[in-house]
C-alpha positions in Angstrom: -16.5 52.6 -23.9 -12.5 53.0 -23.2 -11.7 55.4 -20.5 -9.1 57.2 -22.8 -8.9 60.7 -22.2 -9.4 63.0 -24.3 -10.4 66.9 -24.9 -13.4 67.8 -26.8 -13.7 71.2 -28.4 -16.7 72.5 -30.2 -17.2 73.0 -33.6 -17.6 76.4 -33.2 -14.3 76.5 -31.7 -13.0 74.9 -34.4 -14.2 77.3 -36.5 -12.8 80.2 -35.2 -9.5 78.6 -34.5 -9.4 77.8 -38.4 -10.3 81.6 -39.2 -8.0 82.9 -36.6 -5.0 81.3 -38.4 -6.2 81.9 -41.8 -6.2 85.5 -41.2 -2.7 85.7 -39.2 0.5 85.9 -40.0 2.1 82.7 -41.4 2.5 79.9 -38.5 5.2 77.8 -40.2 4.5 75.3 -38.1 1.7 73.9 -36.6 -0.9 75.1 -33.9 -2.5 72.4 -31.8 -6.2 73.2 -30.6 -8.3 71.1 -28.0 -11.2 72.1 -25.3 -11.0 73.6 -22.2 -11.6 70.0 -19.9 -10.1 67.0 -19.6 -13.0 63.9 -20.0 -12.4 60.0 -19.7 -14.7 58.8 -22.9 -16.4 56.9 -20.8 -17.3 59.7 -18.5 -18.2 61.5 -21.5 -20.6 59.3 -22.3 -22.1 59.3 -19.0 -22.4 62.9 -19.4 -24.4 62.9 -22.6 -26.9 60.4 -21.6 -27.3 62.0 -18.5 -28.0 65.5 -20.2 -30.7 63.9 -22.6 -32.4 61.8 -20.1 -31.1 58.3 -21.3 -31.3 55.8 -19.1 -28.9 53.7 -21.0 -26.1 52.2 -19.4 -21.8 52.8 -20.3 -20.0 50.0 -19.4 -16.0 50.7 -19.5 -13.7 48.4 -21.1 -10.4 48.7 -20.0 -8.5 46.7 -23.0 -10.1 49.1 -26.0 -8.5 52.1 -26.8 -10.0 55.0 -28.5 -12.2 53.2 -31.3 -10.6 50.1 -30.0 -7.5 51.0 -31.8 -5.5 53.7 -30.5 -4.1 52.7 -26.9 -3.7 55.2 -24.6 -4.5 59.0 -24.4 -5.5 61.5 -27.4 -4.5 64.7 -25.4 -2.8 67.6 -27.0 0.7 69.2 -25.9 1.1 71.5 -22.8 1.4 74.2 -25.3 -2.0 73.9 -27.3 -4.7 76.5 -27.5 -7.3 75.8 -25.5 -11.1 76.7 -26.4 -13.5 78.5 -24.3 -16.4 76.3 -24.6 -17.0 74.1 -21.8 -18.7 70.3 -22.6 -21.6 71.0 -20.5 -22.1 74.3 -22.4 -22.8 72.2 -25.6 -25.3 70.1 -24.3 -27.6 73.0 -22.8 
Protein backbone atom coordinates (compact mmCIF):
# COMPACT_ATOMS: atom_id res chain seq x y z
CA UNK A 1 0.00 0.00 0.00
CA UNK A 2 1.16 3.57 -0.50
CA UNK A 3 2.00 5.76 2.47
CA UNK A 4 -0.38 8.42 1.15
CA UNK A 5 -1.84 10.51 3.99
CA UNK A 6 -5.64 10.44 4.18
CA UNK A 7 -8.41 11.61 6.51
CA UNK A 8 -11.04 8.86 6.57
CA UNK A 9 -14.59 9.91 7.47
CA UNK A 10 -17.35 7.64 8.76
CA UNK A 11 -20.41 7.27 6.54
CA UNK A 12 -22.68 8.41 9.38
CA UNK A 13 -20.66 11.62 9.59
CA UNK A 14 -20.99 12.13 5.83
CA UNK A 15 -24.77 11.68 6.13
CA UNK A 16 -24.91 14.21 8.99
CA UNK A 17 -22.86 16.73 7.01
CA UNK A 18 -25.10 16.35 3.95
CA UNK A 19 -28.25 16.74 6.06
CA UNK A 20 -26.85 19.81 7.81
CA UNK A 21 -26.01 21.53 4.52
CA UNK A 22 -29.29 20.49 2.90
CA UNK A 23 -31.34 21.94 5.76
CA UNK A 24 -29.24 25.08 6.16
CA UNK A 25 -28.92 28.34 4.30
CA UNK A 26 -27.31 28.16 0.84
CA UNK A 27 -23.54 27.99 1.04
CA UNK A 28 -22.91 29.49 -2.37
CA UNK A 29 -19.69 27.53 -2.30
CA UNK A 30 -18.09 24.30 -1.20
CA UNK A 31 -17.94 22.75 2.25
CA UNK A 32 -15.07 20.33 2.69
CA UNK A 33 -15.52 17.53 5.22
CA UNK A 34 -12.99 15.07 6.60
CA UNK A 35 -12.40 12.72 9.46
CA UNK A 36 -10.69 14.05 12.57
CA UNK A 37 -7.46 12.08 12.15
CA UNK A 38 -4.75 11.78 9.52
CA UNK A 39 -3.31 8.36 8.76
CA UNK A 40 -0.99 7.07 6.11
CA UNK A 41 -2.88 4.53 4.04
CA UNK A 42 -0.44 1.75 4.92
CA UNK A 43 -0.79 2.55 8.63
CA UNK A 44 -4.58 2.43 8.28
CA UNK A 45 -4.23 -1.02 6.73
CA UNK A 46 -2.14 -2.20 9.67
CA UNK A 47 -4.60 -0.80 12.22
CA UNK A 48 -7.52 -2.44 10.45
CA UNK A 49 -5.83 -5.83 10.21
CA UNK A 50 -4.79 -5.76 13.87
CA UNK A 51 -8.32 -4.90 15.03
CA UNK A 52 -9.74 -7.71 12.91
CA UNK A 53 -7.20 -10.22 14.31
CA UNK A 54 -5.87 -10.72 10.80
CA UNK A 55 -2.24 -11.82 10.62
CA UNK A 56 -1.81 -10.34 7.16
CA UNK A 57 1.12 -8.08 6.42
CA UNK A 58 0.91 -4.63 4.89
CA UNK A 59 3.83 -3.78 2.64
CA UNK A 60 4.51 -0.12 1.99
CA UNK A 61 5.25 0.80 -1.62
CA UNK A 62 6.92 4.22 -1.66
CA UNK A 63 6.47 4.49 -5.44
CA UNK A 64 2.69 4.12 -5.36
CA UNK A 65 0.31 6.99 -4.87
CA UNK A 66 -3.32 6.65 -3.87
CA UNK A 67 -4.58 3.68 -5.88
CA UNK A 68 -1.20 3.87 -7.67
CA UNK A 69 -2.48 6.81 -9.73
CA UNK A 70 -2.74 9.97 -7.61
CA UNK A 71 0.62 11.06 -6.23
CA UNK A 72 0.87 13.09 -3.04
CA UNK A 73 -1.67 13.41 -0.27
CA UNK A 74 -5.45 13.55 -0.35
CA UNK A 75 -5.94 15.73 2.69
CA UNK A 76 -8.57 18.40 2.91
CA UNK A 77 -7.84 22.07 3.41
CA UNK A 78 -7.34 23.75 6.80
CA UNK A 79 -10.90 25.16 6.81
CA UNK A 80 -12.59 21.77 6.47
CA UNK A 81 -15.38 20.69 8.77
CA UNK A 82 -13.92 17.83 10.82
CA UNK A 83 -16.27 15.02 11.74
CA UNK A 84 -16.27 13.66 15.31
CA UNK A 85 -15.95 9.91 14.72
CA UNK A 86 -12.42 8.55 15.11
CA UNK A 87 -11.37 5.61 12.93
CA UNK A 88 -10.82 3.22 15.84
CA UNK A 89 -14.39 3.93 16.98
CA UNK A 90 -15.66 2.61 13.62
CA UNK A 91 -13.86 -0.64 14.26
CA UNK A 92 -15.26 -1.12 17.77
